C-alpha angles and dihedrals in degrees: 000000000000124000134173115228127171094334095315131101115229118204114191135178144150131234128196117234103217099203095051099026090227126133120237114209111212131190139185126193117208128191124227089276092057094252118141109244097174138005131181149141131244124225112290116264136191094233122067095209093050091049090052092048092048090053091054092048093049093048092052091046090052091052091048091051095045109042092145092060092078 
């Protein structure tokens, strides 16, 4: 999923970890030039949708904490 937020583009997704069966929510934050400024994972979860939502929430929180990074 892609979303624009405060001048950044947030790209989120979730990936299943086969050995544990958990879902890893992943997010990337790109600046207005398409360069990745931050990338991370959220804690693994048992539900794909919740992992994806958590990644979006964490990405927005990172942007809110780091407005000077842009």
